[in-house]
Structure formats: structure tokens, C-alpha cells
VMD Tcl script that draws the C-alpha trace (Angstrom):
set ca {
  {3.10 -31.71 1.55}
  {2.64 -28.46 3.47}
  {5.06 -28.16 6.41}
  {4.02 -25.81 9.22}
  {6.06 -24.83 12.28}
  {3.76 -23.61 15.07}
  {5.16 -21.28 17.73}
  {3.19 -21.62 20.96}
  {3.03 -20.03 24.41}
  {2.55 -23.44 26.07}
  {1.09 -26.84 25.23}
  {-0.09 -30.17 26.55}
  {0.54 -31.86 28.94}
  {-0.45 -28.55 30.61}
  {-4.23 -28.19 30.70}
  {-5.92 -24.96 29.56}
  {-8.30 -23.77 26.88}
  {-5.20 -22.65 24.99}
  {-3.60 -26.12 24.99}
  {-6.83 -27.95 24.12}
  {-7.50 -25.63 21.16}
  {-3.92 -26.09 20.00}
  {-4.06 -29.88 20.13}
  {-7.33 -29.93 18.20}
  {-5.98 -27.60 15.50}
  {-2.81 -29.65 15.07}
  {-4.66 -32.93 14.73}
  {-7.07 -31.54 12.14}
  {-4.22 -29.98 10.17}
  {-2.56 -33.38 10.11}
  {-5.83 -34.95 8.96}
  {-5.57 -32.66 5.92}
  {-2.23 -34.27 5.13}
  {-0.06 -31.42 6.40}
  {3.11 -32.01 8.40}
  {3.13 -30.01 11.61}
  {5.98 -29.13 13.97}
  {5.57 -27.43 17.32}
  {7.77 -25.19 19.47}
  {6.79 -23.84 22.88}
  {8.13 -20.70 24.55}
  {9.97 -20.62 27.90}
  {6.53 -20.14 29.50}
  {6.01 -23.89 29.19}
  {8.15 -24.04 32.33}
  {10.75 -26.59 33.26}
  {10.65 -29.65 31.00}
  {12.44 -32.97 31.16}
  {13.92 -32.77 27.65}
  {14.46 -30.39 24.74}
  {11.98 -32.46 22.71}
  {8.90 -34.13 24.20}
  {6.27 -36.44 22.69}
  {2.80 -35.89 24.17}
  {-0.35 -37.66 22.92}
  {1.15 -38.33 19.51}
  {2.47 -34.79 19.04}
  {6.15 -33.84 19.25}
  {7.01 -30.54 20.94}
  {10.32 -28.74 20.77}
  {10.93 -26.92 24.05}
  {12.69 -23.63 24.73}
  {14.75 -23.37 27.94}
  {13.89 -20.63 30.40}
  {15.69 -17.33 30.07}
  {18.36 -16.68 32.71}
  {20.67 -13.85 33.68}
  {20.32 -10.29 34.91}
  {17.88 -9.20 32.20}
  {15.44 -12.02 32.98}
  {14.92 -10.68 36.53}
  {13.79 -7.19 35.47}
  {10.10 -6.29 34.80}
  {10.47 -5.44 31.09}
  {13.75 -7.29 30.73}
  {11.90 -10.53 31.48}
  {9.89 -10.23 28.26}
  {12.92 -9.18 26.23}
  {14.93 -12.12 27.53}
  {12.06 -14.49 26.75}
  {11.86 -13.23 23.15}
  {15.62 -13.48 22.67}
  {15.62 -17.04 23.98}
  {12.65 -17.99 21.80}
  {14.15 -16.40 18.68}
  {17.38 -18.37 19.08}
  {15.57 -21.67 19.62}
  {13.07 -20.98 16.84}
  {15.74 -20.36 14.23}
  {17.52 -23.53 15.32}
  {14.34 -25.62 14.96}
  {13.27 -23.93 11.73}
  {16.61 -24.67 10.07}
  {16.21 -28.30 11.15}
  {12.61 -28.92 10.00}
  {12.56 -26.47 7.03}
  {8.89 -25.40 7.21}
  {6.90 -23.77 4.41}
  {5.18 -21.46 6.92}
  {5.91 -20.13 10.42}
  {2.66 -19.96 12.38}
  {2.92 -17.94 15.61}
  {0.11 -18.06 18.17}
  {-0.72 -15.52 20.88}
  {0.75 -13.69 22.68}
  {2.71 -11.10 20.71}
  {5.88 -12.28 22.51}
  {5.75 -15.26 20.15}
  {4.92 -13.27 17.03}
  {7.83 -10.82 17.15}
  {10.59 -13.49 17.26}
  {8.74 -15.45 14.53}
  {8.70 -12.38 12.26}
  {12.46 -11.95 12.62}
  {13.24 -15.61 11.95}
  {10.82 -15.83 9.01}
  {12.40 -12.80 7.35}
  {15.89 -14.26 7.75}
  {14.82 -17.59 6.27}
  {12.67 -16.07 3.53}
  {9.43 -17.89 4.43}
  {5.90 -16.60 5.13}
  {4.85 -15.89 8.71}
  {1.30 -15.81 10.05}
  {0.03 -14.76 13.47}
  {-3.00 -16.28 15.22}
  {-4.57 -14.06 17.87}
  {-6.65 -15.76 20.55}
  {-6.88 -12.69 22.78}
  {-4.99 -9.43 23.08}
  {-2.21 -9.55 25.64}
  {-3.08 -6.10 26.98}
  {-6.72 -7.07 27.68}
  {-5.69 -10.24 29.50}
  {-3.31 -8.15 31.62}
  {-6.21 -5.90 32.67}
  {-8.17 -8.86 34.01}
  {-5.12 -10.25 35.81}
  {-4.70 -6.87 37.51}
  {-1.18 -6.23 36.17}
  {-2.29 -3.08 34.30}
  {-5.34 -0.91 33.67}
  {-7.07 -0.06 30.41}
  {-5.53 3.06 28.89}
  {-2.38 2.95 31.03}
  {1.06 3.54 29.53}
  {1.79 -0.19 29.61}
  {-1.59 -0.96 28.04}
  {-1.05 1.49 25.19}
  {2.53 0.33 24.61}
  {1.45 -3.31 24.45}
  {-1.40 -2.45 22.10}
  {1.03 -0.60 19.81}
  {3.36 -3.62 19.86}
  {0.46 -5.89 18.92}
  {-0.55 -3.64 16.05}
  {3.03 -3.52 14.79}
  {3.20 -7.31 14.70}
  {-0.16 -7.56 12.91}
  {1.06 -5.20 10.20}
  {4.32 -7.08 9.66}
  {3.01 -10.63 9.26}
  {1.79 -12.04 5.96}
  {-1.62 -13.09 7.27}
  {-3.60 -12.86 10.51}
  {-5.83 -15.58 11.95}
  {-8.11 -15.05 14.92}
  {-10.76 -16.99 16.81}
  {-13.92 -14.91 16.39}
  {-15.63 -12.03 14.62}
  {-15.21 -9.69 17.60}
  {-11.43 -9.91 17.43}
  {-11.48 -9.76 13.63}
  {-13.40 -6.46 13.73}
  {-10.91 -5.02 16.22}
  {-7.96 -6.06 14.01}
  {-9.50 -4.59 10.85}
  {-10.24 -1.36 12.76}
  {-6.47 -0.98 13.24}
  {-6.09 -0.45 9.51}
  {-5.48 -4.06 8.49}
  {-7.10 -5.07 5.14}
  {-10.11 -7.30 5.78}
  {-8.85 -9.88 3.28}
  {-5.69 -10.31 5.37}
  {-7.68 -11.55 8.42}
  {-9.30 -15.00 8.62}
  {-11.41 -16.40 11.47}
  {-10.67 -19.92 12.72}
  {-13.65 -20.29 15.06}
  {-13.50 -22.04 18.39}
  {-15.06 -25.48 18.09}
  {-15.15 -28.92 19.68}
  {-14.19 -32.44 18.71}
  {-17.67 -33.88 19.04}
  {-16.37 -37.44 19.08}
  {-14.44 -36.82 22.30}
  {-17.54 -35.68 24.20}
  {-20.21 -38.08 25.41}
  {-23.72 -37.00 26.20}
  {-24.22 -36.46 29.91}
  {-24.88 -39.60 31.95}
  {-26.90 -39.99 35.16}
  {-24.90 -38.72 38.15}
  {-22.72 -41.11 40.11}
  {-24.51 -41.70 43.45}
  {-21.22 -42.09 45.33}
  {-19.93 -38.77 43.99}
  {-23.24 -37.10 44.84}
  {-23.00 -38.40 48.38}
  {-19.35 -37.35 48.71}
  {-20.22 -33.71 47.98}
  {-23.61 -33.63 49.70}
  {-25.57 -33.30 46.44}
  {-27.96 -36.23 46.74}
  {-31.48 -34.98 46.00}
  {-30.23 -31.44 45.24}
  {-30.56 -29.22 42.18}
  {-27.04 -28.32 41.12}
  {-25.85 -25.18 39.35}
  {-22.22 -25.56 38.38}
  {-19.07 -24.16 36.86}
  {-16.02 -26.18 35.85}
  {-12.82 -24.35 34.92}
  {-10.38 -21.70 36.09}
  {-11.59 -19.05 38.53}
  {-10.61 -15.81 36.80}
  {-12.26 -12.49 37.67}
  {-13.79 -12.11 34.23}
  {-15.73 -15.39 34.62}
  {-18.18 -13.58 36.92}
  {-18.48 -16.28 39.56}
  {-18.89 -13.54 42.17}
  {-22.14 -12.56 40.42}
  {-23.33 -16.16 40.66}
  {-22.73 -16.16 44.43}
  {-24.52 -12.82 44.75}
  {-27.54 -14.39 43.03}
  {-27.57 -17.44 45.27}
  {-29.47 -16.09 48.34}
  {-32.55 -15.29 46.23}
  {-32.22 -18.58 44.37}
  {-32.19 -20.46 47.69}
  {-35.17 -18.47 48.96}
  {-37.22 -19.68 46.00}
  {-35.50 -23.05 45.51}
  {-34.08 -24.29 48.86}
  {-32.76 -27.42 47.15}
  {-30.24 -25.45 45.03}
  {-26.51 -25.95 45.49}
  {-23.63 -24.33 43.58}
  {-20.77 -26.63 42.60}
  {-17.49 -24.92 41.69}
  {-14.94 -27.32 40.22}
  {-11.41 -26.04 39.63}
  {-9.32 -23.25 41.05}
  {-7.47 -20.09 40.17}
  {-6.71 -16.51 41.17}
  {-10.21 -15.76 42.53}
  {-10.66 -18.88 44.64}
  {-9.81 -17.26 47.99}
  {-12.07 -14.27 47.24}
  {-14.96 -16.56 46.27}
  {-14.59 -18.64 49.43}
  {-14.62 -15.45 51.54}
  {-17.67 -14.17 49.66}
  {-19.56 -17.41 50.26}
  {-18.81 -17.20 53.99}
  {-19.74 -13.51 54.14}
  {-23.11 -14.25 52.50}
  {-23.73 -17.18 54.85}
  {-23.68 -19.64 51.97}
  {-21.15 -22.10 53.36}
  {-23.33 -25.19 53.08}
  {-24.80 -24.16 49.72}
  {-21.52 -23.64 47.81}
  {-19.21 -26.61 47.25}
  {-15.58 -26.02 46.24}
  {-14.07 -29.28 45.02}
  {-10.66 -27.90 44.09}
  {-9.03 -29.07 40.86}
  {-9.89 -32.60 39.76}
  {-7.96 -34.93 37.41}
  {-8.81 -34.32 33.76}
  {-10.14 -37.86 33.34}
  {-12.61 -37.22 36.19}
  {-14.11 -34.01 34.77}
  {-16.95 -35.71 32.89}
  {-18.16 -37.32 36.15}
  {-18.43 -33.84 37.68}
  {-20.32 -32.50 34.66}
  {-22.82 -35.32 35.24}
  {-23.55 -33.93 38.71}
  {-24.72 -30.58 37.30}
  {-28.26 -29.72 36.22}
  {-27.48 -26.25 34.83}
  {-24.08 -24.74 34.05}
  {-23.50 -21.02 34.65}
  {-21.24 -18.79 32.55}
  {-21.85 -15.33 34.05}
  {-18.88 -13.53 32.41}
  {-18.57 -9.84 33.28}
  {-18.79 -7.26 30.47}
  {-15.30 -6.00 29.53}
  {-13.18 -5.84 26.39}
  {-11.81 -9.34 26.88}
  {-15.23 -11.00 27.18}
  {-16.88 -8.83 24.54}
  {-14.25 -9.73 21.95}
  {-13.26 -13.33 22.76}
  {-15.35 -16.48 22.35}
  {-14.83 -19.17 25.02}
  {-14.83 -22.94 24.57}
  {-16.97 -23.80 27.59}
  {-20.44 -23.22 26.08}
  {-19.51 -25.32 23.04}
  {-18.26 -28.11 25.30}
  {-21.53 -27.92 27.22}
  {-23.51 -28.24 23.97}
  {-21.41 -31.23 22.91}
  {-22.40 -32.98 26.14}
  {-26.07 -32.09 25.83}
  {-25.85 -29.84 28.89}
  {-28.11 -26.94 29.87}
  {-26.54 -23.57 30.61}
  {-27.16 -19.88 31.15}
  {-24.62 -17.31 29.96}
  {-24.22 -13.54 30.11}
  {-24.91 -11.69 26.87}
  {-21.34 -10.49 26.33}
  {-20.22 -10.41 22.71}
  {-18.11 -13.55 22.99}
  {-21.15 -15.53 24.12}
  {-23.57 -14.03 21.61}
  {-21.38 -15.27 18.74}
  {-21.88 -18.84 19.97}
  {-25.30 -19.01 21.59}
  {-28.77 -18.52 20.14}
  {-30.93 -17.40 23.06}
  {-33.76 -19.79 23.79}
  {-32.53 -22.32 21.24}
  {-29.06 -23.55 22.22}
  {-28.78 -21.81 25.60}
  {-30.18 -19.04 27.76}
  {-28.64 -15.55 27.72}
  {-29.08 -12.91 30.42}
  {-27.99 -9.28 30.74}
  {-24.30 -9.25 31.68}
  {-23.46 -7.91 35.13}
  {-27.12 -7.96 36.26}
  {-27.62 -10.14 39.34}
  {-31.42 -10.02 39.08}
  {-31.31 -11.04 35.40}
  {-29.04 -13.99 36.24}
  {-31.38 -15.08 39.04}
  {-34.41 -14.91 36.77}
  {-32.65 -16.80 33.97}
  {-31.65 -19.61 36.31}
  {-35.05 -19.87 37.96}
  {-36.81 -19.73 34.61}
  {-34.76 -22.64 33.30}
  {-34.93 -24.70 36.50}
  {-38.70 -24.30 36.68}
  {-39.37 -25.21 33.04}
  {-38.14 -28.77 32.67}
  {-40.28 -29.30 29.56}
  {-37.82 -27.16 27.57}
  {-34.77 -29.14 28.61}
  {-34.78 -31.91 25.96}
  {-35.16 -29.43 23.08}
  {-32.39 -27.12 24.33}
  {-30.04 -30.06 24.81}
  {-30.76 -31.48 21.34}
  {-30.36 -28.09 19.64}
  {-26.97 -27.52 21.27}
  {-25.65 -30.93 20.30}
  {-26.84 -30.47 16.70}
  {-25.12 -27.07 16.48}
  {-21.68 -28.43 17.37}
  {-22.13 -31.53 15.21}
  {-23.14 -29.53 12.13}
  {-21.34 -26.19 12.54}
  {-18.86 -25.74 15.39}
  {-16.57 -28.72 14.87}
  {-12.80 -28.57 14.35}
  {-12.94 -29.99 10.83}
  {-15.03 -27.02 9.69}
  {-12.82 -24.54 11.53}
  {-9.48 -25.86 10.29}
  {-10.71 -25.84 6.68}
  {-10.42 -22.04 6.88}
  {-6.60 -22.31 6.92}
  {-6.47 -23.88 3.45}
  {-6.92 -20.84 1.21}
  {-4.55 -18.43 3.06}
  {-1.86 -21.11 3.44}
  {-2.11 -22.06 -0.25}
  {-1.89 -18.43 -1.33}
  {1.19 -17.76 0.81}
  {3.02 -20.91 -0.23}
  {2.15 -20.31 -3.88}
  {3.41 -16.74 -3.66}
  {6.63 -17.98 -2.09}
  {7.11 -20.56 -4.87}
  {6.64 -17.89 -7.55}
  {9.12 -15.53 -5.89}
}
mol new
graphics top color blue
foreach p $ca { graphics top sphere $p radius 0.5 }
foreach p [lrange $ca 0 end-1] q [lrange $ca 1 end] { graphics top cylinder $p $q radius 0.2 }
display resetview
């Protein structure tokens, strides 16, 4: 039986695209008969115990780094890696894995490389996004800055040292290969959905409609974290013209995040107060009820390296629920969406194009059943976790076989 120790930034019970992807991967690996173990970095935050069981998965936790070094800008990352390396070696010696599998960011990969070399086992690195590109969106650095270039060099160093690289999409794979990594050393584990955990959209709950003033309205919505790259500011910019042509339109924003205050100010500045509803974050078990309120979902991601290279989960989740959506034509979306068949694409960053895409879809209800059916079929037949996780089999087998021979 293959034994895999996964090294993670954070995990459930925290909720994020990262944790949901992780949980799905682990469950499908176990369905293949593999034994999986899971260690989170200090970025999990304060936990109640050194080992936690969550939804049938056991997670080893790493305590937060402390001391003088942990309070310094670069020292914080060094302290985190030292703490993770110590805990990882302790756990690895206990569970004796066949493979160490580090997941983004590179702060997890570098300690895993050291521990794997000491223990004489293969190490793989799964890249979900590049740390330096995420930092640009968060505003902690700029593209091409000294920090950006240093982080990129660190990432490339880790990629070269591991035994195999996994990533989530073709955009990231192309970037990795362009750094001089042999193409056969890089395998895509595509983002997907567990179709069985998504129900087709139901009629909206009248009480919830009334609570948010949506009774009799046409609702354009977004559910998730409000990061700058999501392009929700573009959606609000498009709203005045949408309202002029469709006075019944409302925008429902469910969630929260770094851009929430800016979006609220923008809505007020544009005089859209009664047309934009901010619900705040809602309990995870309530999310499907909010999806049911929405006629068309909007994913207006801005064009930048992060969105061009990385595929999101949201459009796939929308397809699994038989939902309609429009999405910008950034590279990460184009890998998932066939324009006019499973969703509607518009020119990224173009307010007029977004407006036209939304109006075109809202005014052509005859297309809705076909779009919904096509999206659901795509995730059932292609973008499901069983298909994605099957891509681990060959690289794992090759690495474990090579280890057995040596």
C-alpha cells in the first residue's frame, strides 16, 4: 500500500479553495487504496491539539514559530520553515511514508526537500499558484521587484530539486517547463469537483428573497472571497448601464475579504446602494441557499499573471449546480469554459464587454437550459476528482519503484 505524507499550508476546518481541493484529493487518493497522512504548517493558526481529526481525515499540526526571528519580515518565513522542518521530520519518522508530497507555497517545499533527502525518500511538489504572483495581488510586492525576483528564484530552485512536479493547470505547467524543467517531470492534476456533493439549483427560498429584498428581481451574484483579482469592481462599474436597461437587476455579493470596504465605498459613490446587497460571510451549510437566489453568476477576473495562469474552482462548481455564469476570458477561465456552450466569456477588463455579456444572457432565456445541461455534463464526464487524481498514479509508481530498486 502506497503511503503518502502531504505537507500543507492549511486545511479544513478552515474554508478556502485550497482546503476544499486538498480534502477532495485526499479522499480520492484513499479511494485508490493509498494511505494518506497530513501535516499543516504554522499558518493553520492556533489549534486545540497537535493532532486533529476533521471530517474523517487526521491532521498533524505544527505549532506557531516564536522568538525574535519570528517577528522580523524575512525572519518570519525562515522561522516558519525551521518549525515546519522539525515537525515534518518528527511526523515522517513516525508514519514512514513512501513519498513526501509538499503543496504550495514554496515555504512548504523547501523543508520537505531537506527532510526527504535525510530520510532517503522521494519528494514531490504540487504548485497551485506561484507565491510571488499571489503577493502582487495582495499588494505586498510588485511584479519585477527585488522581493518578487528573489521569491521566483526560490520557487525555481525548489522545482529543480524535487523528484516530480504536479500543478493544477496547463498555464502553470507551461510556466514551469519554461524555467528549464523537463516536460516529463511535470504532471497536471486539474481542478475538478465532486459532482455528488453538488445538487442542481433549486427554486429560491421566498423567505431568503424577502430578507434581502430580492423578491421579483433578477439577480447577478458572486459567492466567495473578495480579492482584487476577482474583478468585482468591474462588475459594479457595469451596473449603472445594466440597471438602465434592466431596472429589475440586483447584484448579490456573498462573502467578504480584503476588498469589501473598497467595494462598499464604490457602490455608494456610484449611487448603487439599493442595487448592491452585501450579505457578509454566511455559514458553509447555507451557501447553496444563496446560490439558489442567483440567476447569473459573474466571474469578472482581471487580466494578470495570477489569473492568466491559474484555474479557479468557482466556474466548475457553478457547472455542477447547473448554474449560468459569465466569466472574463483570462487564461485560467479559458482552460475550463467553452464559450457559448458551458458558459459565456467576455473580454477581460472591458466594462462594456461585461455589460453586453450579462445583458445578452439575461435577455435570451431560451439558451439557459442548454447551457446548464452542457456545464453539468462537462463536470460529470471530464472535470471530476476521480479523473484528476488518476494522474498521480504513474508518477508515484515510477518514484516508488525507483526507490525500491535503489
